[in-house]
C-alpha positions in Angstrom: 7.6 -27.1 31.6 3.6 -25.9 29.5 3.5 -23.6 27.6 1.2 -21.5 29.9 4.2 -21.8 32.8 6.5 -20.2 30.5 4.6 -17.4 30.3 3.6 -17.0 33.7 7.9 -16.6 34.2 7.8 -14.2 31.7 5.7 -12.1 34.2 2.5 -12.2 32.2 -0.9 -12.0 34.0 -3.6 -15.0 34.0 -6.1 -13.0 31.8 -3.3 -12.4 29.0 -2.0 -16.1 29.1 -5.4 -17.5 28.6 -6.0 -15.1 26.1 -3.0 -15.3 24.2 -3.9 -19.7 24.5 -7.5 -19.2 22.9 -5.8 -17.1 20.2 -3.4 -19.4 18.9 -5.3 -22.5 19.7 -7.8 -21.1 17.2 -5.2 -20.0 15.0 -4.1 -23.3 14.7 -7.7 -24.7 14.3 -9.1 -21.8 11.8 -6.0 -20.0 10.5 -8.2 -16.4 9.8 -7.7 -12.7 10.5 -8.0 -11.3 14.3 -11.7 -9.8 13.2 -12.7 -13.4 11.2 -11.0 -14.7 14.7 -13.0 -12.9 16.8 -16.0 -14.1 15.0 -15.7 -17.9 15.3 -14.5 -17.8 19.0 -17.9 -16.2 20.1 -20.1 -17.8 17.4 -18.7 -21.0 16.1 -16.7 -22.0 19.0 -16.1 -23.9 22.6 -13.0 -22.3 22.6 -12.8 -20.3 26.0 -14.7 -23.3 27.9 -11.5 -25.1 27.4 -9.0 -21.9 28.1 -11.7 -20.3 30.7 -10.9 -17.0 28.9 -14.3 -14.9 29.3 -16.1 -14.9 25.8 -17.2 -11.8 26.0 -14.2 -9.5 26.2 -13.0 -11.3 23.1 -12.3 -8.6 20.5 -10.1 -7.9 17.6 -8.4 -5.4 19.1 -7.6 -7.4 22.3 -6.3 -10.2 19.8 -4.5 -8.1 18.0 -2.6 -6.4 21.3 -1.6 -10.1 22.3 -0.5 -11.4 19.5 2.2 -7.9 19.8 2.8 -8.7 23.0 3.2 -12.7 22.0 5.9 -11.5 19.4 7.9 -9.9 22.0 8.6 -13.2 23.5 9.6 -14.8 20.0 12.9 -16.1 21.4 12.4 -17.4 24.8 9.1 -18.6 22.8 11.3 -20.3 20.1 13.4 -21.7 22.3 10.9 -23.3 24.9 8.8 -24.8 21.2 12.0 -26.4 20.0 13.3 -28.1 23.1 9.6 -29.6 23.5 9.7 -30.5 20.0 12.4 -32.8 20.2 11.1 -33.9 23.9 7.7 -35.3 22.4 8.7 -36.7 19.0 12.4 -38.1 20.5 14.1 -36.0 18.1 17.6 -34.8 17.8 19.0 -32.0 15.3 21.2 -33.3 13.4 21.0 -31.2 10.5 19.2 -27.7 10.3 17.4 -25.9 6.9 18.2 -22.5 6.4 14.9 -21.5 4.2 15.0 -17.9 2.8 11.8 -16.7 1.1 9.8 -13.1 0.7 6.4 -12.0 0.7 5.2 -8.5 -0.4 2.4 -5.7 0.4 -0.4 -4.9 -1.2 -0.1 -1.3 0.8 2.7 1.4 1.0 4.0 0.6 4.1 5.3 4.4 4.7 5.8 4.4 8.0 7.5 0.7 7.8 10.9 -0.1 9.1 11.6 -3.6 7.7 9.4 -3.3 3.9 11.7 -2.7 1.1 11.5 -3.1 -2.3 13.5 -5.5 -3.6 13.4 -8.2 -5.6 9.9 -10.6 -5.5 9.5 -13.9 -5.9 5.9 -12.8 -7.3 7.5 -10.3 -9.8 5.8 -7.7 -8.1 8.7 -4.8 -7.9 6.1 -2.5 -6.9 5.4 -3.5 -3.9 7.7 -3.6 -0.9 8.5 -7.1 0.5 10.2 -8.7 3.8 12.0 -11.6 4.2 11.3 -14.4 6.2 14.3 -16.6 7.1 13.4 -19.9 8.7 15.6 -23.1 10.6 14.0 -26.1 9.8 14.8 -29.3 11.0 14.3 -32.3 8.5 11.3 -33.9 10.3 9.5 -30.3 9.2 9.3 -28.4 12.3 10.4 -24.8 12.4 13.1 -24.0 14.9 13.8 -20.2 14.9 12.6 -17.6 12.5 13.7 -13.9 11.4 12.7 -11.4 9.8 14.7 -9.1 8.1 14.6 -6.1 5.4 13.1 -7.0 2.0 16.6 -5.5 -0.2 18.0 -8.1 2.1 20.8 -9.0 -0.9 24.4 -8.1 0.1 25.8 -11.3 1.4 27.6 -9.8 4.5 24.1 -8.8 5.8 23.2 -12.8 4.6 26.2 -13.6 6.5 25.3 -12.2 9.6 21.5 -13.6 9.4 22.8 -17.4 8.8 25.0 -17.1 11.5 22.5 -15.5 14.1 20.0 -18.5 13.7 23.2 -21.0 13.2 24.0 -19.8 16.8 20.6 -20.8 18.1 20.4 -24.6 16.9 21.7 -27.6 18.9 25.0 -27.7 18.1 27.7 -25.1 16.5 29.3 -28.5 15.0 25.4 -29.2 13.0 26.6 -28.9 9.4 23.9 -26.7 8.2 22.0 -27.4 4.5 20.9 -23.8 3.2 17.6 -23.7 1.5 17.6 -20.8 -1.2 15.1 -19.1 -3.5 16.9 -17.9 -7.0 16.0 -14.5 -6.4 18.6 -14.6 -2.6 21.2 -17.5 -4.7 23.5 -14.6 -5.9 27.0 -15.4 -7.2 28.2 -13.1 -4.6 26.1 -15.1 -1.7 27.2 -18.4 -2.6 30.4 -17.5 -2.8 30.1 -16.3 1.1 28.0 -19.8 1.4 31.0 -21.8 0.5 33.8 -20.1 2.2 31.8 -20.1 5.5 31.6 -24.1 5.0 28.2 -24.2 4.4 26.3 -26.8 2.1 23.1 -25.3 0.1 21.0 -26.2 -2.4 19.1 -23.9 -4.5 17.7 -23.5 -8.1 20.2 -22.2 -10.7 19.9 -18.9 -11.6 20.6 -19.0 -15.4 20.6 -21.5 -17.9 22.7 -24.5 -18.3 23.5 -25.1 -21.8 27.2 -26.9 -21.8 26.6 -29.7 -19.5 26.5 -33.6 -19.6 25.1 -36.7 -17.9 28.3 -38.7 -16.1 28.5 -42.1 -17.1 28.0 -43.6 -14.5 25.0 -41.1 -13.6 21.3 -43.1 -12.6 18.3 -41.6 -13.3 15.9 -41.5 -10.3 12.2 -41.3 -10.5 10.1 -39.1 -7.5 6.5 -38.6 -7.4 5.3 -35.3 -6.4 2.4 -34.3 -4.1 0.7 -34.8 -6.6 1.9 -38.0 -7.8 3.3 -37.0 -11.0 6.3 -38.5 -11.7 9.8 -36.7 -12.1 12.9 -37.5 -13.2 16.7 -36.9 -12.0 19.5 -37.4 -12.9 22.7 -35.6 -12.3 25.2 -33.6 -14.9 28.1 -32.3 -14.8 29.2 -28.6 -15.8 31.8 -27.2 -17.0 31.1 -23.9 -14.8 32.0 -25.2 -11.5 31.9 -28.0 -9.7 28.6 -27.9 -7.7 26.4 -31.0 -7.6 24.0 -30.3 -10.7 20.8 -32.2 -11.2 18.9 -32.2 -14.3 14.9 -32.6 -13.9 12.6 -34.0 -16.0 8.5 -33.8 -16.0 6.1 -34.8 -18.5 3.3 -33.0 -16.8 5.4 -30.0 -16.9 6.9 -30.8 -20.5 3.0 -31.3 -21.8 2.0 -28.1 -19.8 4.7 -26.0 -21.3 3.7 -27.0 -25.2 0.3 -26.4 -24.4 0.8 -22.9 -23.0 3.4 -22.2 -26.3 0.5 -23.5 -28.7 -1.9 -21.4 -27.4 0.6 -18.0 -27.8 0.9 -19.5 -31.3 -2.5 -19.6 -32.1 -3.6 -16.1 -30.7 -1.0 -14.6 -32.3 -1.6 -16.6 -35.6 -5.9 -15.6 -35.2 -4.5 -11.7 -34.5 -2.5 -11.8 -38.1 -5.2 -13.1 -40.0 -7.4 -10.4 -38.1 -5.4 -7.9 -39.4 -4.8 -9.2 -42.8 -8.4 -9.2 -43.0 -8.7 -6.5 -41.6 -7.0 -4.7 -45.1 -9.6 -6.1 -47.2 -12.8 -5.1 -45.5 -14.4 -2.1 -46.3 -14.0 0.4 -43.5 -10.9 -1.8 -41.9 -7.2 -0.8 -40.2 -5.4 0.4 -43.6 -2.7 3.1 -42.2 0.5 1.3 -42.1 0.8 3.0 -38.2 -1.9 1.2 -37.0 -1.4 -1.8 -38.5 2.1 -1.6 -37.2 0.4 -0.6 -33.7 -2.2 -3.6 -33.8 0.4 -5.6 -34.2 2.7 -5.0 -31.7 
């Protein structure tokens, strides 16, 4: 079944199907806002010649409306795309990654049902958030998604979300690996995940001090996407029986050392300016002012 056939079965008119295809392909080729996309379609592409939609009828408002209409078909579209990618690439979903992340809004979002104040990974405590939950297979294909309230840190809510996404996967027998940001990986959430029998992967929220490298542990060296070496070694913690990996990056170490040196230099330069001011004519000599500059 083709994508257009699916929309046709959902009761879409031919013009809306052609506009939807125009929008989807355009955003994939040249990601931008609806305003810029409408300009790109009309001024710098032959997209409408491919899809058969009247180029003179392309406007940002029509693209907004068709996006909203597509979102209403989200469940059917995700199921179709999930099966289609499996057929095209001859793959079977044996492992599922539940990836949780959040994003913030610059505006006030007064009438929003989902945006809430929560723990932002960008440390934007003054901005409302939404949480995006994704089901991703090992080949990197996004299978299913959900948008959740930004303050979603209650284990009961997280459990319901994971269970809902799990039921959409190929088989309930598939063992899931849940990938979580450190902000979501609270003790209560991790406890719930363990009790449900899922494996999980996350960055530890607290600094590990009491650990030791196991006698038979082997250090593995890998390269990141910038070809920089990272060393991984299994360590054992007295805290619990979880599997911990110690990560060491020479490049990261140099960067942190450079940052610390920069902070130290700036601090010492500031102290020298204060000291010089005490002996200069017209310099700041009042104790409260000196303390204020020091802070």
